[in-house]
DOZA-90575 format. One record per atom (N, C-alpha, C): x, y, z; residue in three letters. Coordinates in steps of 0.2 Angstrom, whole numbers, padded with zeros to 4 digits, always signed. Last residue first. Layout:
% residues N
XYZALA...
***
This chain:
% residues 78
+0465+0033-0248GLU+0463+0032-0241GLU+0464+0038-0237GLU+0459+0029-0264ILE+0462+0034-0260ILE+0460+0033-0253ILE+0461+0016-0276ILE+0458+0018-0269ILE+0462+0023-0266ILE+0463+0021-0293GLU+0465+0018-0287GLU+0461+0020-0281GLU+0457+0017-0310GLY+0458+0021-0304GLY+0462+0017-0298GLY+0455+0008-0320LEU+0461+0012-0321LEU+0462+0016-0314LEU+0443+0002-0317ASP+0449-0002-0316ASP+0456+0002-0317ASP+0434+0011-0319GLU+0435+0009-0312GLU+0441+0005-0312GLU+0434+0012-0333LEU+0437+0017-0329LEU+0438+0016-0322LEU+0438-0004-0341SER+0433+0000-0337SER+0437+0006-0333SER+0443-0004-0357VAL+0445-0005-0350VAL+0441+0000-0346VAL+0442-0004-0371PHE+0436-0006-0367PHE+0439-0008-0360PHE+0451+0003-0378GLY+0452-0004-0377GLY+0447-0007-0373GLY+0450+0019-0369PRO+0451+0015-0375PRO+0453+0008-0374PRO+0438+0017-0355ALA+0444+0020-0358ALA+0445+0016-0365ALA+0420+0017-0353TYR+0427+0013-0354TYR+0432+0018-0357TYR+0407+0016-0341LEU+0411+0020-0346LEU+0418+0016-0347LEU+0391+0007-0338GLU+0399+0008-0338GLU+0401+0013-0343GLU+0377+0009-0339GLU+0380+0004-0334GLU+0388+0005-0333GLU+0364+0019-0341ARG+0371+0019-0342ARG+0374+0014-0337ARG+0348+0016-0347GLN+0352+0015-0341GLN+0359+0014-0342GLN+0333+0022-0353ILE+0340+0021-0354ILE+0344+0021-0348ILE+0318+0015-0358GLU+0322+0018-0352GLU+0329+0017-0353GLU+0307+0019-0371PHE+0313+0016-0369PHE+0316+0019-0363PHE+0296+0026-0375MET+0296+0019-0376MET+0302+0015-0372MET+0297+0040-0376ILE+0295+0037-0370ILE+0295+0029-0370ILE+0299+0043-0390PRO+0305+0044-0385PRO+0303+0040-0378PRO+0293+0031-0401SER+0291+0036-0396SER+0297+0037-0391SER+0290+0023-0416TYR+0295+0025-0411TYR+0292+0031-0407TYR+0284+0008-0424PRO+0283+0015-0422PRO+0287+0017-0416PRO+0294-0002-0434TYR+0291-0001-0427TYR+0290+0006-0426TYR+0302-0004-0445GLY+0295-0003-0446GLY+0291-0002-0440GLY+0316-0005-0444THR+0312-0011-0444THR+0304-0010-0444THR+0320+0008-0446GLU+0323+0003-0451GLU+0318-0004-0450GLU+0314+0014-0435GLN+0313+0016-0441GLN+0315+0011-0447GLN+0320+0007-0424CYS+0313+0007-0425CYS+0311+0009-0432CYS+0334+0011-0426TYR+0332+0004-0426TYR+0324+0003-0428TYR+0333+0025-0424THR+0335+0022-0430THR+0333+0015-0431THR+0330+0024-0410GLU+0325+0028-0415GLU+0327+0025-0422GLU+0341+0018-0405MET+0334+0015-0404MET+0329+0018-0409MET+0351+0028-0408VAL+0351+0021-0410VAL+0345+0017-0410VAL+0346+0039-0401LEU+0347+0039-0408LEU+0347+0032-0411LEU+0347+0034-0388GLU+0341+0036-0390GLU+0341+0036-0398GLU+0361+0033-0386PRO+0357+0027-0386PRO+0350+0028-0389PRO+0371+0044-0395LYS+0366+0043-0390LYS+0362+0036-0391LYS+0388+0044-0399VAL+0382+0041-0401VAL+0377+0041-0395VAL+0401+0054-0404ASN+0397+0052-0398ASN+0390+0050-0400ASN+0416+0057-0408ASP+0411+0052-0410ASP+0407+0050-0404ASP+0423+0067-0401THR+0421+0068-0408THR+0416+0063-0410THR+0423+0064-0387SER+0422+0071-0389SER+0420+0072-0396SER+0413+0048-0386GLY+0419+0052-0385GLY+0417+0060-0387GLY+0406+0035-0386THR+0404+0041-0382THR+0411+0045-0381THR+0400+0022-0395SER+0405+0026-0395SER+0403+0033-0391SER+0391+0008-0387VAL+0392+0013-0392VAL+0397+0018-0390VAL+0383-0005-0384ARG+0389-0003-0382ARG+0391+0002-0388ARG+0367-0010-0377LEU+0371-0007-0382LEU+0378-0005-0379LEU+0354-0021-0376PHE+0361-0020-0373PHE+0365-0016-0379PHE+0337-0021-0373ALA+0342-0020-0378ALA+0349-0018-0374ALA+0323-0031-0369ALA+0327-0026-0368ALA+0333-0026-0373ALA+0306-0037-0366PRO+0312-0036-0371PRO+0316-0030-0368PRO+0302-0046-0352VAL+0301-0040-0355VAL+0307-0039-0360VAL+0304-0057-0344ALA+0299-0058-0349ALA+0298-0051-0353ALA+0315-0053-0337GLU+0309-0054-0333GLU+0303-0054-0338GLU+0322-0048-0351GLU+0323-0047-0344GLU+0317-0048-0340GLU+0330-0053-0365LYS+0323-0053-0362LYS+0325-0053-0354LYS+0339-0043-0378LEU+0338-0048-0372LEU+0331-0048-0370LEU+0349-0040-0391VAL+0342-0040-0389VAL+0341-0045-0384VAL+0364-0030-0393ARG+0360-0037-0391ARG+0353-0036-0389ARG+0377-0023-0400PHE+0369-0022-0399PHE+0366-0029-0399PHE+0392-0015-0400GLU+0388-0021-0398GLU+0381-0019-0397GLU+0397-0004-0406TYR+0402-0009-0404TYR+0398-0016-0403TYR+0393+0008-0417ILE+0390+0004-0412ILE+0394-0003-0411ILE+0400+0015-0426LEU+0400+0018-0419LEU+0396+0014-0414LEU+0398+0010-0438PRO+0405+0009-0436PRO+0405+0012-0428PRO+0383+0013-0440LYS+0386+0006-0439LYS+0393+0006-0436LYS+0379+0026-0442LEU+0380+0024-0435LEU+0383+0017-0434LEU+0383+0038-0453ASP+0383+0031-0453ASP+0384+0029-0446ASP+0373+0052-0456MET+0378+0049-0452MET+0377+0042-0452MET
***
């Protein structure tokens, strides 16, 4: 499986002196990429040892097509 077209953004960051990665990946019914798979592949390609407990995954946002936040599509129900 070629992951590259399904990864829209991959940035390496430093948060409080701890390395972190920001990923924006495809999450749909046909093309669904898990962040764990991206990080495992990254480690394999760069020669770092990989363990599933090395990373904490935190989902921050879901998007509709065109990277529109799902929150922006909704309306407040009173």
